N, C-alpha and C positions, 0 to 999 in steps of 0.2 A: 620912743621911750627907752631910757637906759636899762641895760640888763639888771643892774643892781637895784633899780627902782622897781622893776617887775618882780624881782625876787622878794623884796621887802613886802610888796603888796600880797603876793602869794602866801608868804609865811604869816603875814598878819591874818589872813583869812583862816589858815590852818590852826594857828594858836587860839584864836577866839572860838572857833568851832570846837576845838578840843576842850577848852575851859567850859564851854556850855554843856558839852556831852558829859564831862565828869560831874558837873553840878547836877545834871539830871539823873545820872547813875547813883550818886550819893543820896539824893533825895528819895529815889525809888527804893534803894536798899534800906534806908532808915525806916521808911514806911513799912517795908516788908518785915523788918526785924521787930519794930515796936508796935505797929498798928494792925498787923495781920492777926488772924485767928490763932495762929501758932507761931511764936517767935522763931526766926530762922537761925539766929545765933551765928556761930563761926562760919558755917557754910556760905551764908549770904555775903559776909565780908571777904571771905577768901575768893568768892566768885568776882566781887568788885575789883579786887587786885588782879585777878586773871584777865578780866575784860580789858583793863588798862595796861596789861603786860608789865606789871610792876611787882609781881610776887617775889622775884629774886632780890630786887632792891629793898623791899620791905623786910624780908628775912635778914638781909645784911644789916639793917638798922638795929636789929636786936629787940625790937618792940614786941610786946605780946599781941596775939591776934584777937583784939577786942574792938568794939565799935569806936571807942574814943581814940585808940591808936591809929586805926585805919582812916578814920575821918580826918584826923590831924595830918596824916601822911598825904592823903589825896587832896586836901584843901589848903592847909596853911603852912606846910613844911617847906621853908625856903631853901633847904638843902637838897630837896628832891626835884629834879628838872621836870617831872611829870605832874607836879601838883598844880592846882588851879592858880595859886598865887604866882608861881613861876611862869605858867603859860600866859597869864595876863601881863606880867612884866615883860616877857618876850614880845608879846603883841604890841605893847606900848612902845618898846624900843624900835620895832619895825615901823610903827605909825609915826614916830618922831622923825625917822629917816625920810619919810615921804609926806611930811606934814602939809606941804602946799598942795598936794594932790587930793587931800581929803577935805570934805566939807566941815564946817565948824561943829555940826551936830554929830558927825561920825567921830571926830576927835574927842568931843566931850563925852560920848558914850564909853570910849576906850579908857579915857582918863578916870571917869567916874567908877568904872569897874575896878580899876587898879587901886583907887583910893579906898574902896570898901575894906581893904586889908590893912590900911594904915593903923598901926598900933593894935592890931588884932592879937588877942591872947588865947592860946589853947590851954586846956582842952575845951571842947564844945559839947554841951549836952544836946539832946535830940531837938529840943525846941530852937536853941540857938543855931544848930546846924541847918535846920529847915529854913529859918529866917535868912541865914547867910546865903545859901544856895539860891533862894528865891531872888535875892538882890542881884546875884551874878546873872541869873537867867534874864532878869528884867533889863539889865544893861546890855547884854549881848543881843537881846531882841531889839533894843533901841538902836544898836549899831546896825543890825540888819535892815531896820526900817530906814535909817539914814542913808545907807548904801543904795537902797531901792530908790530913794529920792534924788540921788546924785546923777550927774550926766552919764548916760550909757556909753562909756568909752573904755579904753584899755585899762584904766584904773579899776573900775568896778568889775571888769571881766577877770582880771588877775586875782582880785579878792575872792570873787565867787568861785574861781577855779580851785583855789586853795581850800575853800570851804567844802566843796563837793568831794574832793579827793580825801580829805580828812573824814568826812561823813561816811563815805563808803567803807573805810577802814574800821571806823567805830562800830557801825551796824553789823559788819561781818563778825567782828570779835565778840560782840554782845550775843549774837545768835549762836555762835559756835560754843561759847562757854556755857550758856544755858542748856544747850542740847546734850552736852557731855559731862559737865562737872557739877552743876548746881544742886541737883536733887540729892538730899542726904541719904546715906545708906539706910535701907529699911523702910523708906517712905514709898508708898505705892504711886505708880504713874497714874495721873488723873485724880489723885487725892487732894486734900485741902492744901498742903504745902505746894504741890505741883501747880495747882491752879493759881495760887497766890504768886508763884514765881513767874508764870507766863503773863499774868497781869502786870507784874513789875517790868517785864520786858516791854510791854506796850506803853506803860507809863514813861519809861526812859526815852522812847522815841516819839512821845506825844501822840500816840496812835490808838488810845482807848476808844474814842468816839469814832474814828475812822474804821476801826474793826467792826463796831456795831452797825455802821452804815453798810459795809461791804459783805458781812457774813451774818446769816440769820439763824444759825444752828448752835448758838452758845459758844463758849470758849473751848476751842479745839486746837491742840498744838499744831496740827498740820495746816490749819488756817493761818495761825500766827506766822508760821514759817513761810507760807505762800505770800502773806502780806509783806513781810520784810524782804523776801527774795524777789518777787515778781511784779508787784503792783506799782506801776509808775505814778499812780495817783497820789501815793504817799511820798512826800519829798525826802524823807529820811530812809526810804527803802533802798536796797542795793540797786534795783532796777531804775528807780527814780534818780539816784546819784549818777549812775552810768549814763542814762539818757541825757541828763543835764550837762555832764562832762563833754559829750560830743557837741552839744549845742554851743557851749561856751568856746570850745576850741574852734568850731566853725566860724563863730563871730570874730575871734582873734585872727584867724586866717584871712578873713575878709578885710579886716582892719589893717593887717600887716602885709597883705598881698602874697601870701604863700603858706603852704602846709608843710608838715614834716613828720618825723618819726612818731611823735606823740599822737598826732591826728590819726595815723594809720592804726596804731595800737588801740586807741579809744574806739574807733569804728569797728575793729575786729571784735573787741570785747562786747560792744553793743549788739552786734549781729549774733554772737553766741548766746547772749542773754535772751534775745527775742525767741530763740529756738529751744530754750530750756524750760522744762515743765517741772513744777514742784514735786509732783508725785514721783517722777523719775529720779530726781535728786535725792529724795528721802530713801527710795528703794536702793539706789546705788551707793549712798553714803553721803550724808549731809556734811560731816566733818571734812572729808576729803574735798568736797566741792567748795566749801567756804575757805578752807586753807588755800586752795588754788586761787580763789578770788583775792585773798589778802596778798598773796605773792604777786599776782598780776597787777594789783593796785600799786604795790611797791615799785614794780618795774615801770609802770606808767608814770609815777612820780619822778623816777630817775630820768625817764625820757623827756618829760616836761622840762626838767632842769637843763638837760643837754640842748634841747631844741631852742629854748629861750636864753641859753647861756647864763644861767644863774650863778655858776661857780666861776 
């Protein structure tokens, strides 16, 4: 496989995963703001910007910190490279570059997701927002299903590799922002707003049911942290993403006939994760631990680019 083809497949996976995550984040934040027992207001939307690392870009736009402005910025703003519409456009561009490597179903899902935004007009009210992000999630799920049904070769491996690298970054940022920034001043830990916000975290990673299966002592922040950090049973957990990264790189090594820097880094990260206990992380500093994981994930991303000669 040509390096530029591998790069397009990898970035296709990353951009679609990012669009799906932002859609889930916006959906959960709208529900937290509108449907919870106590509206979250500016704090919830500020946290959504923090999770996506777009606070500075939003402030530079000069828009007020309102639901309508943040929703438009994260979903339909074509001038913002981190919006869903731009992510889907980038995914489609990469898919067009490798069109012959994709199945008809995979291409149709990407194209359908992009066409959702054709002639889309902002601003969006809450109902329209929920309907729009639900369509995005449906198409990204359709793409994942199509990839699952494709031939298990280098094409699907590079797509999946991009997805899991993006997923690890998204989950780490989500957990870090909630733990340190989201609870408004004056609100008690364990209070109504705090519980609603932890539920929002679970909704964003599609883990509400998984949490109930794995923990039987009600909604506890320490358990949510454990689920997102350490439980490989959850595909969107950090441990699950780290474990899957090693498996994908092993499969690529077998296909290509050799390993490299990225394989060594991924195995090292995996071994450290196996020996990490959630209680120790909380006691020593969750923020520092998650920041280290984000940095490590960035380094692994760069190593993947060097190993497979993306640039």
